[in-house]
N, C-alpha and C positions, 0 to 999 in steps of 0.2 A: 543697453544695460538691462532693459526689461526682458528681452529675449534670453539673455544670459541667466537672469534670476529664474525665469520660467524653466529653462533647461536644468538648472541646478535643483529646483523643486521637483521636477519630474524624475531626476536621477535619485533623489532622496526617497521618493515614493517607491521606486523600484528597489532600492536597498532595503527599505522597510519590509516590503513584501518578501524579499529574498531572505530576510533574517527571521522568518517565521520559525518559531520553536514551539514544541509541545512536549509535555511530560504527563504521563498517565499510567494507570494500571490496565491490564487486560486479562480477560479470560478467553480461552480457546477451546473449541470442540472440533477435533479433526475426525471426520467420519470416513472410514474405509468401507465403501459400499459393498465391494465384493465379499468382504468378511463380516459385514454387518457389525462392525466394531467402532466404538467411539473412544478416542484418546483425548482426555481432558488436559488442559494446561493453563498456567497463569504466570504473570510476571509484570514487568514494567517496560514501558516504551519511552524512548527519548528520540525526538525527531527534530532536525534542524535543516530547514530548506537550504539549498535545493536537494542535497544528496547525502545526508547523514542520517542514519537510522540505527538504533540499537533496540533490539527486543531481547531482553534478558529474562529467562524463565526462572521462577522460583520453584515451579513444578512443571515438568520434571527438572529437578535441580541440575544446573550445569549446562543446560541447553541454551543456545542463543542464535540470533541472526543479526549480523552486523554489516551494514553497508557504509563504506567510506569512499565517496567518489565512485570510481570504477571498480574498486575492490569490494568483494562480497565474501563473507565468511559465515559459516554456520556450524553448529555442533549439535548432532543428534545421536543419542545413545552413546556418548563418549567419543564419537568419531567426528573430527573436524574436517570440513571441506572448504577449500578456498577457490575463488574464481576471479579472474580478471575479466570483467564484463565487456571491456573494450575489445577483447579477443574471442568472446563466446556469445554469439548472436542470441541463442536461446535464453541464456541467463541474463543478458542485457535487457531483453524484452520483458522478462519476469521482473527484474529489478525496477525498470522504468515504470511498469504497470503499477507495482506496489507503491512506489514513491508518488506517482501521479495521483493515485486514489487517495493517499493520505493527505496530500497538499491541496486537494480539490480540483486538480486538473483532469477531471474525468472525461472531458471532451477529447483531450489528447490521448488518454488511455484507450478510448473507443476507436479513435482513428488508427492508432498504432497497432491495435489488435484486429483491424478490419471488422469491426463489430457495430451492431445497431445500438444506439443510445436512447434510453427512455428515462426521462426525468419527470418526477411527480412531486409537487409541493403539497405536503400534508400538514400544513400549519406549523407546528414546532419542529417538524422533521422534513428534510428534503431527501427523497428516496431516488437513487440512481441505479439503473440496471444497464449493464453492458453485456450484450448478447452476441455471441459469435455468429457470424453469417454462414460459416461452413465448418465442417468437422475437420479437426487437425489431429496429429499424433500426440503433440504436447501442447501445453498452454492452457488457457482458461476458456471453458465453454460458456460460463456465465459468471459475472461479477456483480454483486449487489452491495451498495454502499448507502448508509444513512448518515446524513450530516445534521448536526443541531443548528439552531439559529445563528450561532457564531461561525458556522462553516466548518466546525470540527467533526471529524468522523467519529461516530459513536458505535457503528456496527459495520463490519466488512465480511462478506462471504465470498470465498474464492472457490468456484467449482471447476475442477480440472477435467480435461477430456479423459483422463485415466480412471475417473470414478472416485477421486478423492475430493471431499468437500471440507473446507476449513472455515469456521465461523469465529470471528473475533468480536468481542464486546469491549469497548474502551470506556473507562471511567475516569473523569477528570476531577 
C-alpha cells in the first residue's frame, strides 16, 4: 500500500507540474538588423503546459501566435499562416524551443538546438544563454532568458541566424 501511495503522490506531482499556467502582458521589440529598424509590439500571453500558448497582440492589433499541441497559427499584417508542426521539422523545432524556454526547460532547448548552455544566478534573476555551436540557415543563433525567483520568464531574446532579433519583456 505504501508503494501505491508513493506512486500516486509522484503522479500527482507530475500532474501539478504539467498543469503550469501563466498569464501576463508583454512588450516586444523586433529588430531587423539589415534595415536598422525596430518594430514594437505588446499584448497578452496565456501559457498552459505543456503545449498551449497564446500571444495576442494589442499592438499591432489583430496579430497573434497560437500554439495548440502540434498546431501553430500566426497572423502578421493580416495574413494568417498555419503549420502542423508534426509534419514540419523547422517549425516543430521553433515551437519546441519557444515552449521549452517559457516553461523553464532550457536544458532541453539547448540540447535540441545543439547549443552551448550558460546559466548564471544573479540573485533575484537566473540568466540563461543558449548559444548555437555552428552557423545554420534558419533557427536561433542565440537565446537569452531571464527567470525570476519563482522560475517565471521575465525576459526572452531570440536572435535568429537571419539577422532578426526579438526581445520580449513579460510582466506578471
